[in-house]
ChimeraX commands (.cxc) that place a marker at each C-alpha (Angstrom):
marker #1 position -2.03,9.92,7.75 radius 0.5
marker #1 position 0.37,7.12,6.88 radius 0.5
marker #1 position 3.93,5.86,7.26 radius 0.5
marker #1 position 6.63,8.24,6.09 radius 0.5
marker #1 position 8.94,7.36,3.21 radius 0.5
marker #1 position 12.11,9.37,2.51 radius 0.5
marker #1 position 11.12,12.03,5.10 radius 0.5
marker #1 position 8.48,13.89,3.06 radius 0.5
marker #1 position 6.74,11.04,1.23 radius 0.5
marker #1 position 4.27,8.22,2.00 radius 0.5
marker #1 position 4.31,4.43,1.61 radius 0.5
marker #1 position 0.52,4.35,1.85 radius 0.5
marker #1 position -2.11,6.30,3.72 radius 0.5
marker #1 position -5.55,7.82,4.14 radius 0.5
marker #1 position -6.70,11.44,4.11 radius 0.5
marker #1 position -9.49,13.24,5.97 radius 0.5
marker #1 position -11.95,12.53,3.13 radius 0.5
marker #1 position -11.49,8.77,3.54 radius 0.5
marker #1 position -9.43,8.37,0.36 radius 0.5
marker #1 position -6.90,5.55,0.72 radius 0.5
marker #1 position -3.86,4.77,-1.43 radius 0.5
marker #1 position -1.16,2.11,-1.49 radius 0.5
marker #1 position 1.19,0.90,-4.19 radius 0.5
marker #1 position 3.02,-2.20,-5.41 radius 0.5
marker #1 position 6.37,-2.29,-7.19 radius 0.5
marker #1 position 6.58,-3.73,-10.71 radius 0.5
marker #1 position 10.01,-2.65,-11.95 radius 0.5
marker #1 position 12.44,0.29,-12.25 radius 0.5
marker #1 position 13.75,-0.53,-15.72 radius 0.5
marker #1 position 13.26,1.94,-18.58 radius 0.5
marker #1 position 12.75,4.78,-16.11 radius 0.5
marker #1 position 11.99,8.30,-17.27 radius 0.5
marker #1 position 11.67,11.79,-15.82 radius 0.5
marker #1 position 8.79,11.82,-13.36 radius 0.5
marker #1 position 7.71,11.52,-9.75 radius 0.5
marker #1 position 8.69,8.65,-7.44 radius 0.5
marker #1 position 5.93,6.35,-6.18 radius 0.5
marker #1 position 6.08,7.59,-2.59 radius 0.5
marker #1 position 5.78,11.25,-3.61 radius 0.5
marker #1 position 2.87,10.37,-5.91 radius 0.5
marker #1 position 1.09,8.75,-2.96 radius 0.5
marker #1 position 1.48,11.92,-0.92 radius 0.5
marker #1 position 0.31,14.15,-3.78 radius 0.5
marker #1 position -2.82,12.02,-4.18 radius 0.5
marker #1 position -3.63,12.19,-0.48 radius 0.5
marker #1 position -3.05,15.94,-0.29 radius 0.5
marker #1 position -4.94,16.97,-3.43 radius 0.5
marker #1 position -7.68,14.37,-4.09 radius 0.5
marker #1 position -11.01,13.75,-2.34 radius 0.5
marker #1 position -12.14,10.48,-3.97 radius 0.5
marker #1 position -11.05,7.67,-6.29 radius 0.5
marker #1 position -12.09,9.55,-9.44 radius 0.5
marker #1 position -9.88,12.51,-8.63 radius 0.5
marker #1 position -7.05,10.11,-7.71 radius 0.5
marker #1 position -7.37,8.25,-11.02 radius 0.5
marker #1 position -7.37,11.53,-12.97 radius 0.5
marker #1 position -4.19,12.68,-11.20 radius 0.5
marker #1 position -2.45,9.32,-11.70 radius 0.5
marker #1 position -3.25,9.50,-15.42 radius 0.5
marker #1 position -1.93,13.05,-15.68 radius 0.5
marker #1 position 1.21,12.96,-13.54 radius 0.5
marker #1 position 4.57,11.79,-15.01 radius 0.5
marker #1 position 5.80,8.48,-13.54 radius 0.5
marker #1 position 9.49,7.70,-13.07 radius 0.5
marker #1 position 9.05,3.95,-12.50 radius 0.5
marker #1 position 6.43,1.24,-13.02 radius 0.5
marker #1 position 4.07,0.73,-10.07 radius 0.5
marker #1 position 0.46,-0.28,-9.41 radius 0.5
marker #1 position -1.47,2.17,-7.24 radius 0.5
marker #1 position -4.51,0.90,-5.32 radius 0.5
marker #1 position -7.14,3.47,-4.33 radius 0.5
marker #1 position -10.42,3.29,-2.43 radius 0.5
marker #1 position -12.77,5.82,-0.82 radius 0.5
marker #1 position -15.82,5.70,1.45 radius 0.5
marker #1 position -17.93,4.17,-1.33 radius 0.5
marker #1 position -15.94,0.95,-0.86 radius 0.5
marker #1 position -14.97,0.33,-4.49 radius 0.5
marker #1 position -11.26,-0.28,-5.15 radius 0.5
marker #1 position -9.35,0.51,-8.32 radius 0.5
marker #1 position -5.88,-0.55,-9.43 radius 0.5
marker #1 position -4.04,2.00,-11.58 radius 0.5
marker #1 position -1.17,0.39,-13.47 radius 0.5
marker #1 position 1.32,3.15,-14.24 radius 0.5
marker #1 position 4.62,3.25,-16.10 radius 0.5
marker #1 position 6.58,6.11,-17.69 radius 0.5
marker #1 position 4.92,5.17,-20.99 radius 0.5
marker #1 position 1.30,4.36,-20.19 radius 0.5
marker #1 position -1.42,4.22,-17.51 radius 0.5
marker #1 position -4.31,1.72,-17.32 radius 0.5
marker #1 position -7.15,1.39,-14.80 radius 0.5
marker #1 position -9.01,-1.71,-13.64 radius 0.5
marker #1 position -11.53,-2.29,-10.86 radius 0.5
marker #1 position -10.13,-4.75,-8.32 radius 0.5
marker #1 position -9.32,-5.06,-4.61 radius 0.5
marker #1 position -6.36,-7.43,-5.11 radius 0.5
marker #1 position -2.96,-6.40,-6.43 radius 0.5
marker #1 position 0.56,-7.80,-6.25 radius 0.5
marker #1 position 3.74,-7.03,-8.21 radius 0.5
marker #1 position 2.74,-7.48,-11.83 radius 0.5
marker #1 position 0.52,-5.72,-14.33 radius 0.5
marker #1 position -2.68,-7.28,-15.69 radius 0.5
marker #1 position -3.23,-4.71,-18.44 radius 0.5
marker #1 position 0.18,-3.22,-19.24 radius 0.5
marker #1 position 1.54,-6.72,-19.69 radius 0.5
marker #1 position 4.51,-5.67,-21.82 radius 0.5
marker #1 position 5.88,-3.77,-18.81 radius 0.5
marker #1 position 6.16,-6.85,-16.57 radius 0.5
marker #1 position 9.32,-8.56,-15.44 radius 0.5
marker #1 position 10.14,-11.95,-16.95 radius 0.5
marker #1 position 9.73,-13.87,-13.68 radius 0.5
marker #1 position 6.21,-13.65,-12.28 radius 0.5
marker #1 position 5.62,-17.03,-10.61 radius 0.5
marker #1 position 5.96,-15.85,-7.00 radius 0.5
marker #1 position 3.87,-12.71,-7.34 radius 0.5
marker #1 position 1.12,-14.59,-9.21 radius 0.5
marker #1 position 1.04,-17.24,-6.47 radius 0.5
marker #1 position 0.76,-14.54,-3.81 radius 0.5
marker #1 position -2.14,-12.97,-5.68 radius 0.5
marker #1 position -3.90,-16.35,-5.90 radius 0.5
marker #1 position -3.40,-16.85,-2.15 radius 0.5
marker #1 position -4.99,-13.47,-1.42 radius 0.5
marker #1 position -7.98,-14.18,-3.67 radius 0.5
marker #1 position -8.57,-17.60,-2.13 radius 0.5
marker #1 position -8.32,-16.36,1.46 radius 0.5
marker #1 position -10.42,-13.28,0.73 radius 0.5
marker #1 position -13.46,-15.48,0.04 radius 0.5
marker #1 position -13.52,-16.57,3.69 radius 0.5
marker #1 position -12.69,-13.20,5.28 radius 0.5
marker #1 position -15.55,-11.37,6.99 radius 0.5
marker #1 position -13.86,-8.49,8.82 radius 0.5
marker #1 position -11.04,-5.96,8.54 radius 0.5
marker #1 position -9.23,-7.62,11.43 radius 0.5
marker #1 position -9.34,-11.03,9.73 radius 0.5
marker #1 position -7.94,-9.45,6.58 radius 0.5
marker #1 position -5.20,-7.83,8.63 radius 0.5
marker #1 position -4.19,-11.17,10.19 radius 0.5
marker #1 position -3.99,-12.85,6.78 radius 0.5
marker #1 position -1.72,-10.12,5.40 radius 0.5
marker #1 position 0.44,-9.99,8.54 radius 0.5
marker #1 position 0.97,-13.71,9.23 radius 0.5
marker #1 position 3.98,-15.45,7.75 radius 0.5
marker #1 position 2.05,-18.75,7.73 radius 0.5
marker #1 position -0.42,-17.41,5.14 radius 0.5
marker #1 position 2.28,-17.25,2.40 radius 0.5
marker #1 position 1.59,-13.60,1.58 radius 0.5
marker #1 position 3.91,-11.67,3.90 radius 0.5
marker #1 position 7.66,-12.10,3.42 radius 0.5
marker #1 position 10.96,-11.88,5.30 radius 0.5
marker #1 position 13.13,-11.45,2.19 radius 0.5
marker #1 position 14.65,-8.22,3.46 radius 0.5
marker #1 position 17.99,-8.90,1.76 radius 0.5
marker #1 position 16.16,-8.72,-1.58 radius 0.5
marker #1 position 14.22,-5.58,-0.54 radius 0.5
marker #1 position 11.06,-7.69,-0.62 radius 0.5
marker #1 position 10.31,-8.17,3.07 radius 0.5
marker #1 position 7.16,-7.02,4.88 radius 0.5
marker #1 position 8.12,-4.01,7.01 radius 0.5
marker #1 position 4.65,-2.92,8.03 radius 0.5
marker #1 position 1.03,-3.99,7.57 radius 0.5
marker #1 position -1.76,-1.42,7.46 radius 0.5
marker #1 position -5.53,-1.62,7.08 radius 0.5
marker #1 position -7.40,1.60,6.33 radius 0.5
marker #1 position -11.19,1.77,6.86 radius 0.5
marker #1 position -12.54,4.78,4.92 radius 0.5
marker #1 position -16.06,4.81,6.37 radius 0.5
marker #1 position -14.86,5.10,9.99 radius 0.5
marker #1 position -11.41,6.65,9.33 radius 0.5
marker #1 position -9.81,4.00,11.54 radius 0.5
marker #1 position -6.49,2.31,10.83 radius 0.5
marker #1 position -4.91,-0.95,11.97 radius 0.5
marker #1 position -1.11,-0.68,11.82 radius 0.5
marker #1 position 1.85,-2.80,12.87 radius 0.5
marker #1 position 5.59,-3.03,12.27 radius 0.5
marker #1 position 6.84,-6.57,11.66 radius 0.5
marker #1 position 4.99,-9.86,11.37 radius 0.5
marker #1 position 2.57,-11.87,13.52 radius 0.5
marker #1 position 1.79,-8.99,15.87 radius 0.5
marker #1 position -1.38,-7.38,17.19 radius 0.5
marker #1 position -2.06,-4.03,15.51 radius 0.5
marker #1 position -2.27,-0.55,16.95 radius 0.5
marker #1 position -5.75,0.86,16.23 radius 0.5
marker #1 position -5.57,4.53,15.29 radius 0.5
marker #1 position -8.80,6.55,15.24 radius 0.5
marker #1 position -8.05,9.24,12.68 radius 0.5
marker #1 position -11.55,10.75,12.97 radius 0.5
marker #1 position -11.10,11.44,16.69 radius 0.5
marker #1 position -7.70,13.00,16.01 radius 0.5
marker #1 position -9.23,15.25,13.32 radius 0.5
marker #1 position -11.84,16.35,15.86 radius 0.5
marker #1 position -9.08,17.41,18.23 radius 0.5
marker #1 position -9.24,14.50,20.66 radius 0.5
marker #1 position -6.06,13.14,22.23 radius 0.5
marker #1 position -5.59,9.53,21.13 radius 0.5
marker #1 position -2.61,8.88,23.45 radius 0.5
marker #1 position -0.43,7.07,20.91 radius 0.5
marker #1 position 3.15,8.35,20.82 radius 0.5
marker #1 position 5.11,5.36,19.47 radius 0.5
marker #1 position 4.50,2.21,17.46 radius 0.5
marker #1 position 7.03,-0.49,18.29 radius 0.5
marker #1 position 7.83,-3.56,16.22 radius 0.5
marker #1 position 10.55,-6.04,15.33 radius 0.5
marker #1 position 11.88,-7.31,12.00 radius 0.5
marker #1 position 13.66,-10.63,11.53 radius 0.5
marker #1 position 16.75,-9.06,9.96 radius 0.5
marker #1 position 20.30,-8.81,11.27 radius 0.5
marker #1 position 21.40,-5.68,9.38 radius 0.5
marker #1 position 20.66,-2.13,10.62 radius 0.5
marker #1 position 18.39,0.30,8.83 radius 0.5
marker #1 position 19.81,3.70,7.80 radius 0.5
marker #1 position 18.19,5.50,10.75 radius 0.5
marker #1 position 19.76,3.12,13.31 radius 0.5
marker #1 position 23.11,3.53,14.99 radius 0.5
marker link #1:1,2 radius 0.2
marker link #1:2,3 radius 0.2
marker link #1:3,4 radius 0.2
marker link #1:4,5 radius 0.2
marker link #1:5,6 radius 0.2
marker link #1:6,7 radius 0.2
marker link #1:7,8 radius 0.2
marker link #1:8,9 radius 0.2
marker link #1:9,10 radius 0.2
marker link #1:10,11 radius 0.2
marker link #1:11,12 radius 0.2
marker link #1:12,13 radius 0.2
marker link #1:13,14 radius 0.2
marker link #1:14,15 radius 0.2
marker link #1:15,16 radius 0.2
marker link #1:16,17 radius 0.2
marker link #1:17,18 radius 0.2
marker link #1:18,19 radius 0.2
marker link #1:19,20 radius 0.2
marker link #1:20,21 radius 0.2
marker link #1:21,22 radius 0.2
marker link #1:22,23 radius 0.2
marker link #1:23,24 radius 0.2
marker link #1:24,25 radius 0.2
marker link #1:25,26 radius 0.2
marker link #1:26,27 radius 0.2
marker link #1:27,28 radius 0.2
marker link #1:28,29 radius 0.2
marker link #1:29,30 radius 0.2
marker link #1:30,31 radius 0.2
marker link #1:31,32 radius 0.2
marker link #1:32,33 radius 0.2
marker link #1:33,34 radius 0.2
marker link #1:34,35 radius 0.2
marker link #1:35,36 radius 0.2
marker link #1:36,37 radius 0.2
marker link #1:37,38 radius 0.2
marker link #1:38,39 radius 0.2
marker link #1:39,40 radius 0.2
marker link #1:40,41 radius 0.2
marker link #1:41,42 radius 0.2
marker link #1:42,43 radius 0.2
marker link #1:43,44 radius 0.2
marker link #1:44,45 radius 0.2
marker link #1:45,46 radius 0.2
marker link #1:46,47 radius 0.2
marker link #1:47,48 radius 0.2
marker link #1:48,49 radius 0.2
marker link #1:49,50 radius 0.2
marker link #1:50,51 radius 0.2
marker link #1:51,52 radius 0.2
marker link #1:52,53 radius 0.2
marker link #1:53,54 radius 0.2
marker link #1:54,55 radius 0.2
marker link #1:55,56 radius 0.2
marker link #1:56,57 radius 0.2
marker link #1:57,58 radius 0.2
marker link #1:58,59 radius 0.2
marker link #1:59,60 radius 0.2
marker link #1:60,61 radius 0.2
marker link #1:61,62 radius 0.2
marker link #1:62,63 radius 0.2
marker link #1:63,64 radius 0.2
marker link #1:64,65 radius 0.2
marker link #1:65,66 radius 0.2
marker link #1:66,67 radius 0.2
marker link #1:67,68 radius 0.2
marker link #1:68,69 radius 0.2
marker link #1:69,70 radius 0.2
marker link #1:70,71 radius 0.2
marker link #1:71,72 radius 0.2
marker link #1:72,73 radius 0.2
marker link #1:73,74 radius 0.2
marker link #1:74,75 radius 0.2
marker link #1:75,76 radius 0.2
marker link #1:76,77 radius 0.2
marker link #1:77,78 radius 0.2
marker link #1:78,79 radius 0.2
marker link #1:79,80 radius 0.2
marker link #1:80,81 radius 0.2
marker link #1:81,82 radius 0.2
marker link #1:82,83 radius 0.2
marker link #1:83,84 radius 0.2
marker link #1:84,85 radius 0.2
marker link #1:85,86 radius 0.2
marker link #1:86,87 radius 0.2
marker link #1:87,88 radius 0.2
marker link #1:88,89 radius 0.2
marker link #1:89,90 radius 0.2
marker link #1:90,91 radius 0.2
marker link #1:91,92 radius 0.2
marker link #1:92,93 radius 0.2
marker link #1:93,94 radius 0.2
marker link #1:94,95 radius 0.2
marker link #1:95,96 radius 0.2
marker link #1:96,97 radius 0.2
marker link #1:97,98 radius 0.2
marker link #1:98,99 radius 0.2
marker link #1:99,100 radius 0.2
marker link #1:100,101 radius 0.2
marker link #1:101,102 radius 0.2
marker link #1:102,103 radius 0.2
marker link #1:103,104 radius 0.2
marker link #1:104,105 radius 0.2
marker link #1:105,106 radius 0.2
marker link #1:106,107 radius 0.2
marker link #1:107,108 radius 0.2
marker link #1:108,109 radius 0.2
marker link #1:109,110 radius 0.2
marker link #1:110,111 radius 0.2
marker link #1:111,112 radius 0.2
marker link #1:112,113 radius 0.2
marker link #1:113,114 radius 0.2
marker link #1:114,115 radius 0.2
marker link #1:115,116 radius 0.2
marker link #1:116,117 radius 0.2
marker link #1:117,118 radius 0.2
marker link #1:118,119 radius 0.2
marker link #1:119,120 radius 0.2
marker link #1:120,121 radius 0.2
marker link #1:121,122 radius 0.2
marker link #1:122,123 radius 0.2
marker link #1:123,124 radius 0.2
marker link #1:124,125 radius 0.2
marker link #1:125,126 radius 0.2
marker link #1:126,127 radius 0.2
marker link #1:127,128 radius 0.2
marker link #1:128,129 radius 0.2
marker link #1:129,130 radius 0.2
marker link #1:130,131 radius 0.2
marker link #1:131,132 radius 0.2
marker link #1:132,133 radius 0.2
marker link #1:133,134 radius 0.2
marker link #1:134,135 radius 0.2
marker link #1:135,136 radius 0.2
marker link #1:136,137 radius 0.2
marker link #1:137,138 radius 0.2
marker link #1:138,139 radius 0.2
marker link #1:139,140 radius 0.2
marker link #1:140,141 radius 0.2
marker link #1:141,142 radius 0.2
marker link #1:142,143 radius 0.2
marker link #1:143,144 radius 0.2
marker link #1:144,145 radius 0.2
marker link #1:145,146 radius 0.2
marker link #1:146,147 radius 0.2
marker link #1:147,148 radius 0.2
marker link #1:148,149 radius 0.2
marker link #1:149,150 radius 0.2
marker link #1:150,151 radius 0.2
marker link #1:151,152 radius 0.2
marker link #1:152,153 radius 0.2
marker link #1:153,154 radius 0.2
marker link #1:154,155 radius 0.2
marker link #1:155,156 radius 0.2
marker link #1:156,157 radius 0.2
marker link #1:157,158 radius 0.2
marker link #1:158,159 radius 0.2
marker link #1:159,160 radius 0.2
marker link #1:160,161 radius 0.2
marker link #1:161,162 radius 0.2
marker link #1:162,163 radius 0.2
marker link #1:163,164 radius 0.2
marker link #1:164,165 radius 0.2
marker link #1:165,166 radius 0.2
marker link #1:166,167 radius 0.2
marker link #1:167,168 radius 0.2
marker link #1:168,169 radius 0.2
marker link #1:169,170 radius 0.2
marker link #1:170,171 radius 0.2
marker link #1:171,172 radius 0.2
marker link #1:172,173 radius 0.2
marker link #1:173,174 radius 0.2
marker link #1:174,175 radius 0.2
marker link #1:175,176 radius 0.2
marker link #1:176,177 radius 0.2
marker link #1:177,178 radius 0.2
marker link #1:178,179 radius 0.2
marker link #1:179,180 radius 0.2
marker link #1:180,181 radius 0.2
marker link #1:181,182 radius 0.2
marker link #1:182,183 radius 0.2
marker link #1:183,184 radius 0.2
marker link #1:184,185 radius 0.2
marker link #1:185,186 radius 0.2
marker link #1:186,187 radius 0.2
marker link #1:187,188 radius 0.2
marker link #1:188,189 radius 0.2
marker link #1:189,190 radius 0.2
marker link #1:190,191 radius 0.2
marker link #1:191,192 radius 0.2
marker link #1:192,193 radius 0.2
marker link #1:193,194 radius 0.2
marker link #1:194,195 radius 0.2
marker link #1:195,196 radius 0.2
marker link #1:196,197 radius 0.2
marker link #1:197,198 radius 0.2
marker link #1:198,199 radius 0.2
marker link #1:199,200 radius 0.2
marker link #1:200,201 radius 0.2
marker link #1:201,202 radius 0.2
marker link #1:202,203 radius 0.2
marker link #1:203,204 radius 0.2
marker link #1:204,205 radius 0.2
marker link #1:205,206 radius 0.2
marker link #1:206,207 radius 0.2
marker link #1:207,208 radius 0.2
marker link #1:208,209 radius 0.2
marker link #1:209,210 radius 0.2
marker link #1:210,211 radius 0.2
marker link #1:211,212 radius 0.2
view
């Protein structure tokens, strides 16, 4: 389960084993033949059962661009896989923004904003005691983590929290909104969860490609 990207691909998501993946953009310079980030996310969710299998696939698969992939499973330990067309490195962490810690030579020249956002997340994480509190921090414009820079392709379109142990998801489109809670486990068991649409609003005056 997860939001669709380019019809067949995924922005982020969780599978029936409780494996979760998301990714952060670093750059598209010096690209090479390989898979796009959103297709890689789908391949991980469809073929891997835990973080170790995900890491092995991310090391083996060819990458077109430079992205960080964040994975976690029901054991609760998160890993960041820094991947470029030239190299892949793995570190254990549950915080990731838009620059590499290990593949430093792959980073963009300007890193001030992304480093500040990472520092904000780390500081606020110390006082966060629940998934819902974490969701509010990531979804509130006042916390200086989410963004409305849609003209620069850097705005927050959706916020999602995946909980591997319960297979529940908190999801919202736009900022400063209450999330829809999706019980993936119940759906897998064949129960009707009665959610047909997720509505949201973005502070942007230009239409998206699927809008008239």
